C-alpha positions as a printed Julia matrix, in Angstrom:
109×3 Matrix{Float64}:
 43.35  234.34  170.3
 40.85  235.64  172.87
 41.03  239.29  171.79
 41.65  240.53  175.35
 43.27  243.9   175.87
 45.75  244.85  178.6
 43.11  246.46  180.82
 40.84  243.44  180.59
 43.72  241.06  181.38
 44.67  243.21  184.39
 41.08  243.13  185.65
 40.94  239.35  185.25
 44.2   239.06  187.2
 42.95  241.24  190.07
 39.7   239.28  190.27
 41.65  236.0   190.23
 43.85  237.19  193.11
 40.76  238.18  195.1
 38.9   234.93  194.4
 41.71  232.39  194.68
 44.12  234.24  196.93
 47.8   234.84  196.27
 48.78  231.43  197.71
 46.65  229.29  195.37
 46.91  231.49  192.28
 50.19  230.01  190.89
 48.8   226.47  191.05
 45.56  227.6   189.42
 47.52  229.33  186.65
 49.5   226.12  186.02
 46.28  224.1   185.8
 44.75  226.64  183.43
 47.88  226.5   181.25
 47.75  222.69  181.15
 44.06  222.79  180.27
 44.64  225.22  177.39
 47.51  223.08  176.05
 45.26  219.99  176.14
 42.47  221.84  174.33
 44.94  222.98  171.65
 46.27  219.43  171.23
 42.71  218.09  170.88
 41.84  220.78  168.3
 45.0   220.01  166.33
 44.28  216.27  166.47
 40.71  216.89  165.3
 41.93  219.04  162.41
 44.45  216.37  161.39
 41.78  213.63  161.56
 39.44  215.69  159.37
 42.26  216.34  156.87
 43.11  212.63  156.72
 39.47  211.6   156.24
 38.76  214.17  153.52
 41.83  213.3   151.48
 44.73  215.14  149.87
 42.61  217.84  148.2
 41.86  219.23  151.68
 45.44  219.16  152.97
 45.38  222.9   153.62
 42.12  222.78  155.62
 41.96  224.88  158.79
 39.26  224.61  161.45
 38.33  228.25  160.84
 37.42  227.23  157.27
 34.51  225.24  158.73
 32.84  228.39  160.07
 29.51  228.71  158.2
 29.88  232.49  157.88
 33.28  232.09  156.26
 32.06  229.34  153.91
 29.12  231.42  152.7
 31.28  234.52  152.26
 33.88  232.53  150.29
 31.34  231.0   147.92
 29.46  234.25  147.4
 32.7   236.05  146.55
 33.7   233.24  144.15
 30.29  233.38  142.45
 30.54  237.15  142.09
 34.01  236.81  140.58
 32.75  234.16  138.13
 29.96  236.44  136.88
 32.39  239.1   135.74
 31.53  242.78  135.5
 27.96  243.88  136.33
 27.32  245.09  132.78
 27.91  241.57  131.44
 25.27  240.07  133.75
 22.2   239.15  131.62
 19.97  238.83  134.71
 20.47  242.48  135.55
 17.8   244.81  134.2
 18.45  247.92  132.14
 20.7   250.51  133.72
 19.17  253.73  134.99
 20.23  257.0   133.47
 21.59  259.84  135.59
 18.78  261.22  137.78
 16.25  258.56  136.72
 14.11  257.13  139.54
 13.96  253.32  139.76
 10.55  251.66  139.44
  8.64  251.32  142.71
  6.43  248.33  143.45
  3.95  249.16  146.22
  2.95  245.53  146.68
  6.55  244.39  147.2
  7.21  246.63  150.19
């Protein structure tokens, strides 16, 4: 979830012990756990509300699907798959032969 390794988690624990002290650390850990559970419940409720508002065709919607990078990547890949092989693409210019140098436009660079 947070992509934290063992060494990083150990460092966070040592810093937490130094900052909060060993007496207050268990209570702080309980509060942090409660906070994370509440955040997860709110995220799940938000996802469910979005699913209900969008209708049955979006029943499999995940919050990660709303990431703009993922949306663009998905639609670009779908468009590339719809075009078929590169040789069938009419917008593509003539293919270069082995060893042929592509045309160079000085004004374009």
